[in-house]
N, CA, C and O atoms as a DFTB+ gen file, in Angstrom:
348 C
 N C O
     1  1       9.982     207.814      31.122
     2  2       9.232     206.821      31.844
     3  2       9.526     206.998      33.334
     4  3      10.677     207.149      33.742
     5  1       8.488     206.977      34.111
     6  2       8.610     207.136      35.558
     7  2       8.496     205.773      36.212
     8  3       7.533     205.041      35.982
     9  1       9.497     205.432      37.038
    10  2       9.424     204.129      37.711
    11  2       9.133     204.272      39.201
    12  3       8.744     203.306      39.859
    13  1       9.323     205.485      39.733
    14  2       8.993     205.759      41.136
    15  2       8.202     207.052      41.220
    16  3       8.433     207.986      40.453
    17  1       7.271     207.095      42.155
    18  2       6.521     208.319      42.433
    19  2       6.793     208.721      43.870
    20  3       6.722     207.903      44.787
    21  1       7.103     209.988      44.048
    22  2       7.399     210.509      45.373
    23  2       6.192     211.312      45.847
    24  3       5.597     212.088      45.099
    25  1       5.857     211.102      47.102
    26  2       4.764     211.877      47.702
    27  2       5.141     212.164      49.150
    28  3       6.203     211.757      49.621
    29  1       4.279     212.851      49.829
    30  2       4.558     213.159      51.235
    31  2       4.569     211.877      52.072
    32  3       5.153     211.845      53.154
    33  1       3.930     210.837      51.575
    34  2       3.882     209.561      52.290
    35  2       5.082     208.665      52.007
    36  3       5.226     207.614      52.632
    37  1       5.941     209.061      51.081
    38  2       7.125     208.261      50.773
    39  2       7.273     208.037      49.278
    40  3       6.745     208.798      48.467
    41  1       7.988     206.997      48.929
    42  2       8.252     206.663      47.529
    43  2       7.607     205.328      47.220
    44  3       7.714     204.374      47.991
    45  1       6.928     205.275      46.066
    46  2       6.296     204.031      45.625
    47  2       6.649     203.777      44.177
    48  3       6.817     204.706      43.387
    49  1       6.757     202.506      43.842
    50  2       7.028     202.138      42.453
    51  2       5.743     202.253      41.639
    52  3       4.656     201.914      42.106
    53  1       5.897     202.736      40.418
    54  2       4.770     202.780      39.482
    55  2       4.602     201.372      38.906
    56  3       5.368     200.468      39.241
    57  1       3.620     201.188      38.056
    58  2       3.437     199.899      37.383
    59  2       4.689     199.545      36.588
    60  3       5.156     198.407      36.624
    61  1       5.227     200.525      35.873
    62  2       6.468     200.303      35.121
    63  2       7.622     200.015      36.082
    64  3       8.484     199.187      35.786
    65  1       7.642     200.683      37.210
    66  2       8.690     200.468      38.209
    67  2       8.639     199.074      38.797
    68  3       9.684     198.459      39.007
    69  1       7.432     198.554      39.072
    70  2       7.298     197.188      39.592
    71  2       7.784     196.170      38.569
    72  3       8.444     195.190      38.914
    73  1       7.450     196.415      37.315
    74  2       7.932     195.530      36.241
    75  2       9.461     195.589      36.158
    76  3      10.127     194.562      36.030
    77  1       9.997     196.792      36.231
    78  2      11.448     196.984      36.203
    79  2      12.112     196.230      37.350
    80  3      13.109     195.541      37.135
    81  1      11.578     196.345      38.560
    82  2      12.161     195.691      39.729
    83  2      12.110     194.168      39.618
    84  3      13.076     193.493      39.973
    85  1      10.983     193.614      39.124
    86  2      10.878     192.154      38.932
    87  2      11.940     191.668      37.959
    88  3      12.616     190.669      38.203
    89  1      12.076     192.391      36.852
    90  2      13.055     192.004      35.829
    91  2      14.483     192.151      36.348
    92  3      15.330     191.294      36.098
    93  1      14.746     193.240      37.071
    94  2      16.084     193.467      37.622
    95  2      16.447     192.373      38.629
    96  3      17.578     191.889      38.631
    97  1      15.506     191.983      39.478
    98  2      15.770     190.904      40.444
    99  2      16.069     189.593      39.726
   100  3      16.974     188.856      40.118
   101  1      15.315     189.311      38.688
   102  2      15.538     188.090      37.904
   103  2      16.929     188.089      37.267
   104  3      17.626     187.074      37.279
   105  1      17.318     189.227      36.718
   106  2      18.646     189.339      36.092
   107  2      19.741     189.139      37.136
   108  3      20.729     188.455      36.870
   109  1      19.577     189.728      38.320
   110  2      20.577     189.584      39.379
   111  2      20.679     188.135      39.858
   112  3      21.777     187.647      40.129
   113  1      19.538     187.444      39.964
   114  2      19.558     186.023      40.343
   115  2      20.280     185.193      39.283
   116  3      21.051     184.290      39.610
   117  1      20.026     185.505      38.009
   118  2      20.696     184.788      36.925
   119  2      22.198     185.051      36.937
   120  3      22.991     184.145      36.676
   121  1      22.590     186.279      37.235
   122  2      24.014     186.615      37.324
   123  2      24.677     185.842      38.467
   124  3      25.785     185.329      38.309
   125  1      24.001     185.759      39.617
   126  2      24.533     184.984      40.739
   127  2      24.712     183.521      40.340
   128  3      25.733     182.904      40.642
   129  1      23.716     182.981      39.664
   130  2      23.789     181.593      39.203
   131  2      24.928     181.406      38.207
   132  3      25.641     180.404      38.261
   133  1      25.102     182.361      37.300
   134  2      26.178     182.308      36.312
   135  2      27.544     182.318      36.993
   136  3      28.429     181.546      36.624
   137  1      27.713     183.180      37.977
   138  2      28.982     183.255      38.701
   139  2      29.248     181.935      39.432
   140  3      30.362     181.414      39.380
   141  1      28.234     181.395      40.110
   142  2      28.400     180.127      40.834
   143  2      28.749     178.986      39.891
   144  3      29.683     178.229      40.155
   145  1      28.008     178.853      38.792
   146  2      28.261     177.738      37.873
   147  2      29.615     177.874      37.186
   148  3      30.276     176.870      36.920
   149  1      30.031     179.093      36.897
   150  2      31.346     179.309      36.302
   151  2      32.443     178.953      37.294
   152  3      33.447     178.344      36.923
   153  1      32.256     179.325      38.537
   154  2      33.226     178.984      39.580
   155  2      33.344     177.468      39.709
   156  3      34.452     176.933      39.752
   157  1      32.197     176.768      39.772
   158  2      32.217     175.309      39.907
   159  2      32.871     174.648      38.694
   160  3      33.617     173.681      38.846
   161  1      32.604     175.150      37.517
   162  2      33.222     174.595      36.309
   163  2      34.730     174.822      36.332
   164  3      35.498     173.946      35.932
   165  1      35.149     175.975      36.790
   166  2      36.574     176.281      36.871
   167  2      37.310     175.426      37.877
   168  3      38.513     175.197      37.743
   169  1      36.595     174.950      38.889
   170  2      37.199     174.097      39.919
   171  2      37.058     172.617      39.576
   172  3      37.470     171.752      40.350
   173  1      36.478     172.334      38.418
   174  2      36.283     170.936      38.036
   175  2      35.142     170.268      38.774
   176  3      35.074     169.040      38.826
   177  1      34.250     171.051      39.341
   178  2      33.135     170.502      40.112
   179  2      31.858     170.407      39.301
   180  3      30.815     170.021      39.828
   181  1      31.928     170.752      38.034
   182  2      30.730     170.709      37.202
   183  2      31.030     169.861      35.981
   184  3      32.185     169.713      35.581
   185  1      30.015     169.325      35.411
   186  2      30.185     168.515      34.225
   187  2      29.456     167.203      34.378
   188  3      28.607     167.040      35.254
   189  1      29.795     166.287      33.528
   190  2      29.107     165.007      33.513
   191  2      30.112     163.899      33.758
   192  3      31.195     163.885      33.175
   193  1      29.745     162.983      34.616
   194  2      30.585     161.839      34.923
   195  2      29.756     160.584      34.717
   196  3      28.708     160.414      35.339
   197  1      30.220     159.721      33.857
   198  2      29.562     158.444      33.640
   199  2      30.404     157.361      34.287
   200  3      31.615     157.285      34.077
   201  1      29.753     156.533      35.069
   202  2      30.452     155.456      35.758
   203  2      29.826     154.143      35.333
   204  3      28.604     154.001      35.300
   205  1      30.660     153.209      35.017
   206  2      30.177     151.890      34.637
   207  2      31.014     150.835      35.320
   208  3      31.962     151.150      36.039
   209  1      30.667     149.595      35.100
   210  2      31.451     148.509      35.663
   211  2      31.489     147.366      34.659
   212  3      30.667     147.277      33.747
   213  1      32.449     146.521      34.853
   214  2      32.637     145.371      33.992
   215  2      32.652     144.150      34.884
   216  3      33.484     144.044      35.785
   217  1      31.742     143.234      34.640
   218  2      31.651     142.019      35.446
   219  2      32.568     140.958      34.860
   220  3      32.513     140.671      33.665
   221  1      33.407     140.382      35.700
   222  2      34.311     139.326      35.263
   223  2      33.833     138.015      35.872
   224  3      33.677     137.903      37.088
   225  1      33.608     137.044      35.031
   226  2      33.195     135.724      35.482
   227  2      34.440     134.973      35.948
   228  3      35.222     134.497      35.125
   229  1      34.624     134.866      37.249
   230  2      35.825     134.244      37.800
   231  2      35.809     132.722      37.688
   232  3      36.785     132.071      38.064
   233  1      34.738     132.149      37.185
   234  2      34.703     130.695      37.017
   235  2      35.392     130.255      35.733
   236  3      35.520     129.057      35.479
   237  1      35.842     131.221      34.908
   238  2      36.548     130.855      33.671
   239  2      37.867     130.174      33.989
   240  3      38.393     130.292      35.096
   241  1      38.386     129.468      33.016
   242  2      39.663     128.771      33.209
   243  2      40.802     129.772      33.310
   244  3      40.794     130.827      32.677
   245  1      41.781     129.404      34.127
   246  2      42.965     130.242      34.252
   247  2      43.915     129.936      33.102
   248  3      43.987     128.806      32.620
   249  1      44.638     130.954      32.676
   250  2      45.536     130.793      31.527
   251  2      46.887     130.218      31.929
   252  3      47.593     129.668      31.084
   253  1      47.256     130.331      33.177
   254  2      48.554     129.834      33.614
   255  2      49.661     130.864      33.434
   256  3      50.779     130.635      33.894
   257  1      49.387     132.001      32.773
   258  2      50.400     133.051      32.619
   259  2      49.987     134.258      33.432
   260  3      48.879     134.304      33.968
   261  1      50.850     135.208      33.523
   262  2      50.591     136.472      34.234
   263  2      50.067     136.215      35.641
   264  3      49.122     136.862      36.092
   265  1      50.689     135.267      36.325
   266  2      50.301     135.007      37.705
   267  2      49.005     134.245      37.828
   268  3      48.391     134.244      38.895
   269  1      48.569     133.593      36.760
   270  2      47.359     132.784      36.813
   271  2      46.074     133.581      36.759
   272  3      45.042     133.125      37.251
   273  1      46.117     134.747      36.180
   274  2      44.900     135.559      36.070
   275  2      44.008     135.036      34.959
   276  3      44.511     134.560      33.941
   277  1      42.699     135.115      35.131
   278  2      41.786     134.690      34.061
   279  2      41.990     135.544      32.806
   280  3      42.429     136.691      32.886
   281  1      41.667     134.972      31.661
   282  2      41.783     135.693      30.387
   283  2      40.994     137.000      30.424
   284  3      41.436     138.013      29.883
   285  1      39.823     136.972      31.065
   286  2      38.983     138.174      31.129
   287  2      39.702     139.308      31.837
   288  3      39.590     140.462      31.422
   289  1      40.436     139.005      32.894
   290  2      41.154     140.048      33.635
   291  2      42.256     140.630      32.775
   292  3      42.445     141.846      32.750
   293  1      42.991     139.774      32.066
   294  2      44.079     140.247      31.220
   295  2      43.562     141.148      30.113
   296  3      44.130     142.212      29.868
   297  1      42.491     140.739      29.440
   298  2      41.968     141.552      28.334
   299  2      41.359     142.846      28.849
   300  3      41.481     143.881      28.193
   301  1      40.710     142.817      29.998
   302  2      40.123     144.025      30.576
   303  2      41.214     145.018      30.955
   304  3      41.052     146.222      30.758
   305  1      42.333     144.519      31.501
   306  2      43.447     145.382      31.874
   307  2      44.022     146.078      30.643
   308  3      44.358     147.260      30.700
   309  1      44.135     145.358      29.539
   310  2      44.638     145.938      28.287
   311  2      43.686     147.027      27.794
   312  3      44.124     148.089      27.352
   313  1      42.377     146.757      27.871
   314  2      41.390     147.751      27.441
   315  2      41.485     149.027      28.278
   316  3      41.430     150.134      27.742
   317  1      41.629     148.867      29.594
   318  2      41.755     150.044      30.453
   319  2      43.003     150.845      30.122
   320  3      42.971     152.076      30.122
   321  1      44.097     150.160      29.840
   322  2      45.317     150.876      29.488
   323  2      45.146     151.611      28.177
   324  3      45.691     152.704      28.024
   325  1      44.413     151.059      27.223
   326  2      44.154     151.745      25.957
   327  2      43.325     153.000      26.203
   328  3      43.598     154.054      25.629
   329  1      42.318     152.885      27.052
   330  2      41.465     154.034      27.360
   331  2      42.289     155.138      28.017
   332  3      42.111     156.317      27.713
   333  1      43.182     154.755      28.908
   334  2      44.007     155.737      29.609
   335  2      45.163     156.226      28.762
   336  3      45.866     157.153      29.164
   337  1      45.383     155.622      27.584
   338  2      46.468     156.036      26.714
   339  2      47.808     155.432      27.100
   340  3      48.858     155.952      26.724
   341  1      47.777     154.335      27.850
   342  2      49.015     153.700      28.326
   343  2      49.554     152.684      27.322
   344  3      50.704     152.265      27.448
   345  1      48.779     152.283      26.354
   346  2      49.239     151.273      25.389
   347  2      49.502     151.939      24.056
   348  3      49.898     151.272      23.100
């Protein structure tokens, strides 16, 4: 298969050569993307992060223990420690 034709006017890609070059460029772009994404994953810069929040109604009654924190704060703190593996 001939991908380039040489003449006195220079070198030109054949139809097969143009197809080869398009595919080769695509592969090289994909390789660059693969290297970048692998680098970012290795640095911890890639992945999925879900962020949420928990609303505490501060109008609830205080328990009188743990410095007067509302029950919601105490139970939420326990839940966070369980998630982090502290309990």
